[in-house]
C-alpha positions in Angstrom: 2.3 -11.8 -2.6 0.3 -8.6 -2.5 -3.2 -8.4 -4.0 -5.1 -5.4 -5.2 -8.8 -5.1 -5.0 -10.3 -2.2 -6.9 -9.4 -0.1 -9.9 -6.2 1.6 -11.0 -6.5 5.1 -12.1 -4.6 8.4 -11.6 -4.6 9.7 -8.1 -2.4 11.8 -5.8 -0.9 8.8 -4.0 2.8 8.4 -3.9 2.6 4.8 -5.2 1.4 5.0 -8.7 -2.1 5.3 -10.2 -4.2 3.7 -7.5 -7.8 4.8 -7.1 -8.9 5.9 -3.6 -10.8 3.1 -2.0 -8.5 0.4 -3.5 -7.5 -2.2 -0.9 -3.9 -3.6 -1.0 -3.3 -6.9 0.7 0.1 -8.4 1.5 0.8 -11.6 3.3 3.8 -11.5 5.7 4.8 -14.4 7.9 1.4 -16.0 7.6 -0.6 -12.9 8.4 -2.6 -11.0 5.7 -2.3 -7.2 6.1 -4.7 -4.8 4.3 -4.0 -1.2 3.4 -6.6 1.2 2.0 -5.7 3.8 -0.6 -6.9 7.3 0.3 -7.0 10.3 -1.9 -3.8 11.5 -0.3 -2.0 8.6 1.3 -2.9 5.3 2.9 -4.8 3.9 5.9 -3.4 1.0 7.9 -4.9 -0.3 11.2 -6.7 3.0 11.7 -3.7 5.2 11.1 -3.1 7.4 8.1 0.3 7.4 6.3 1.6 9.6 3.4 3.5 6.7 1.8 3.6 2.9 2.0 7.2 2.7 3.3 6.4 3.3 7.0 3.6 0.8 6.7 6.0 -1.9 5.3 8.4 -1.0 8.1 5.7 -1.4 10.7 4.7 -4.8 9.4 8.3 -6.2 9.0 10.2 -4.3 11.6 12.9 -3.3 9.0 13.2 -0.6 6.4 11.5 -1.4 3.1 10.6 0.5 -0.1 6.8 0.5 0.3 5.8 -0.1 -3.3 8.4 -2.8 -3.6 7.1 -4.5 -0.5 3.5 -4.4 -1.8 4.7 -5.5 -5.3 3.4 -2.4 -7.0 4.9 -1.4 -10.3 4.7 2.2 -11.4 3.1 2.7 -14.8 4.7 5.2 -17.1 
């Protein structure tokens, strides 16, 4: 399961109300991956991404909905 470290607050990310600096962790096949929320996008393994979906694809090798892969639910 994914784990969030940090606060949730309105931001310009495409995956809900995550505060820049928040760390998202997801375990996949016994490996823990960490993504940092930026003011406009995400950073994973030193690379910047606009959305979580290409990060999820890079981790799994298949197409995923990024927020779904990281177990993030949009607040309304």
